[in-house]
C-alpha positions, 0 to 999 in steps of 0.5 A, spaced: 439 511 567 437 517 562 438 515 555 440 521 550 435 521 544 435 525 537 431 525 531 425 521 531 427 518 538 432 514 536 438 513 540 445 514 539 447 507 536 454 504 535 452 501 528 446 503 523 441 497 523 437 500 517 439 498 510 435 497 504 438 491 501 433 486 499 432 480 505 435 473 504 433 467 505 432 466 513 431 473 514 423 472 515 424 475 522 426 482 519 419 482 514 415 487 516 408 489 514 407 483 509 404 478 514 398 476 510 401 475 504 407 471 507 403 466 511 398 465 504 404 463 500 407 459 506 401 455 506 401 453 499 408 451 499 406 447 505 400 443 503 403 442 496 398 447 492 401 449 486 399 456 484 401 461 479 402 468 483 403 475 481 406 480 486 404 487 484 408 493 487 412 499 486 420 498 486 422 498 494 415 495 496 418 488 498 417 484 493 424 481 492 425 480 499 418 476 500 420 471 495 426 471 498 424 469 504 419 463 502 425 459 499 427 456 506 419 453 505 420 450 498 422 443 496 427 446 490 427 453 488 429 456 482 430 464 480 430 467 473 432 474 473 434 475 466 432 471 459 436 472 453 432 475 447 433 469 443 428 463 444 427 466 451 421 461 452 426 455 452 431 459 456 426 459 461 425 452 462 432 450 461 434 455 467 428 451 471 431 445 470 439 447 471 437 450 478 432 445 480 434 438 478 442 440 476 446 437 470 445 439 463 438 439 460 436 435 454 436 439 447 429 437 445 424 441 448 419 436 449 424 431 453 426 437 457 419 439 459 417 432 461 423 431 465 421 438 469 414 435 470 416 429 472 421 432 477 416 437 480 412 431 483 417 427 486 417 432 492 413 429 497 414 434 503 414 441 500 412 444 494 417 447 489 418 454 487 419 458 481 420 466 482 421 470 476 424 477 477 426 481 471 427 488 471 422 492 466 427 493 461 426 486 459 419 486 459 418 485 452 422 478 452 418 476 459 412 477 455 414 473 449 417 467 454 410 467 458 406 466 452 410 461 449 411 457 455 404 458 458 402 451 456 408 448 459 408 452 466 401 450 467 404 442 467 409 443 472 407 442 480 410 448 483 409 455 485 410 460 480 411 467 483 412 473 478 414 480 480 412 486 477 409 493 478 403 496 476 405 499 469 408 492 467 402 488 469 398 493 464 403 491 458 402 484 459 397 480 455 390 478 458 391 471 457 398 471 461 394 476 467 388 472 467 393 466 469 396 469 475 393 470 482 394 478 484 397 480 490 398 487 491 403 489 496 400 496 500 404 501 504 406 501 511 402 503 516 404 507 523 404 501 526 409 497 521 414 503 522 414 502 529 415 495 528 420 495 523 424 500 528 423 496 534 425 489 530 432 492 527 434 496 534 433 489 537 437 486 532 443 490 534 441 489 542 437 495 543 431 493 546 428 500 549 427 507 545 423 513 545 421 512 538 413 513 538 407 513 533 408 520 532 415 519 530 412 514 525 406 518 523 411 524 521 415 519 517 409 516 513 408 523 511 415 524 508 415 519 504 410 514 500 410 509 506 413 503 502 419 499 506 425 502 502 422 510 503 421 508 510 428 505 511 432 510 508 429 516 512 431 512 518 438 510 515 439 517 514 437 520 521 442 514 524 447 517 520 446 524 522 446 522 529 453 518 529 456 523 524 454 529 529 457 525 535 463 524 532 464 531 530 463 534 537 470 536 541 473 530 544 476 530 552 483 532 552 488 527 553 492 526 559 498 522 559 498 518 566 504 514 564 510 513 568 516 517 566 523 516 566 527 521 570 533 522 566 540 523 569 546 521 565 542 521 558 544 525 552 540 532 551 536 529 546 533 524 551 532 530 556 528 534 551 524 528 549 522 526 556 521 534 557 526 534 563 528 541 566 535 543 565 539 544 571 542 551 573 548 553 570 549 547 566 547 545 558 548 538 555 548 541 549 554 545 550 559 542 552 565 545 556 570 544 551 566 548 546 565 553 551 573 554 552 574 553 545 570 559 543 573 564 549 579 562 546 578 564 539 574 570 541 581 572 545 585 571 539 581 573 533 585 578 529 582 584 527 580 583 519 582 589 515 580 590 507 586 588 502 585 592 495 588 586 491 591 591 485 596 593 490 603 590 489 606 585 494 611 590 495 607 595 497 603 591 502 609 592 508 605 597 512 599 593 512 603 587 514 606 590 520 599 593 522 596 586 522 602 584 526 602 589 531 594 587 533 597 581 535 599 580 542 607 579 543 606 575 549 601 570 547 603 564 543 600 563 537 595 558 535 597 551 533 604 548 534 611 550 534 616 546 531 623 546 535 628 543 530 633 543 536 629 538 539 629 534 534 636 534 533 637 532 540 632 526 539 635 524 533 642 523 536 639 519 542 636 514 538 640 507 538 643 505 531 639 500 527 641 493 528 643 489 522 639 484 519 640 476 520 640 475 513 645 477 507 640 476 501 643 479 494 638 483 490 637 480 484 635 485 477 629 481 474 630 485 468 637 483 466 637 479 460 640 472 461 647 471 457 647 478 455 655 480 454 653 487 457 647 490 462 641 493 459 640 500 459 634 503 460 631 510 460 631 516 456 638 515 452 637 507 452 636 506 445 642 511 444 647 507 449 645 500 445 646 503 438 653 505 441 655 498 444 652 494 438 657 498 433 663 497 438 662 490 438 661 489 431 667 493 429 672 489 434 669 483 435 676 479 437 678 485 441 680 482 448 675 485 453 678 487 460 676 484 466 675 492 469 669 496 469 669 501 462 666 508 463 663 510 457 660 517 455 654 516 451 651 523 451 654 530 454 649 536 454 650 543 457 646 541 464 648 533 464 652 527 462 650 520 461 655 515 463 654 507 462 659 503 467 659 496 464 663 490 466 668 487 460 670 480 460 677 478 457 677 473 451 682 468 450 685 469 443 689 463 443 683 458 444 
């Protein structure tokens, strides 16, 4: 099997194993080119040899990764990455207490130092480790902390590691520099680069590659040779290969799935499935629609322009002309109402059957106990005034049992009469 190779002999990878992030505890297998320093510091921890070590190297030389990989070999671990500007020495000792012992540290500094010293000697198997890795911007604060806490740090039975670069080291006072052993981290060699590539490829399951010493030498010529610069070049090369691979035209998609042959399905399903239409038939145009269109074309009237300013009585010629265009032997569109057929159907109808109930109709608006029926409508007030006047003028007059017709109003076009029953009153009572 022939593997496709690209820049620097790197194969096409599903994921990029090259990352410049610092290594964590337990990833010492990925630490390349630092075997000498790593083994020496590991032996210090194993043999419980208290030391103060300064790791000197530029940013990206692997100082932080080296210190973190040693964590699993220490009895207790504390890392200091920031310090306050106020009382930095006391803050340094309190952070060591909180991370290595736990709990709230004592407020008295002497008591705090004594507790730390006693706790450092309680680890019998492995030596505790304290790492001070602060940014260059806090160098002045670090200088004050190391000078003020110098005597206290000397009493601790632990491996104290100070991480700094060359410029920071020159800015520290000589008393601090002389108290630390200096370990300088050197750039990678070509063999280190080859080992780095093989180890990172093996971490994702790629055991063989065509990366050679010539490729490693070429990479070292393009950078300063420190781990971060070398890994950055390899990371970018792998990303270029992967992006180039993703931008290549893909194979055309061939649909091999089974299709359902449409039979009596709607036309939308026919178009969706891509089935050919039967000759002479189209489901999108029903037969009824076609017949309606033909009939509409046969009976279409010829449209003429009518002048709206022409009076209607002078448009007879135009109406006759329009009627002449309509064929006389064909029936008009729509339906024809036959009154003779309706009268014949009316005579053949059966008479209505009487209802089995004879319920009287009660007028709910009638006033109980009134002597006359209420009058409603436009002339209601006028009728009530006339009745009240008559009753007031002759209250003892005997009303007759017959109905009395009274003319209320007489106009030119209509007359309004009131028909009310009149009760007979016994005058001798």
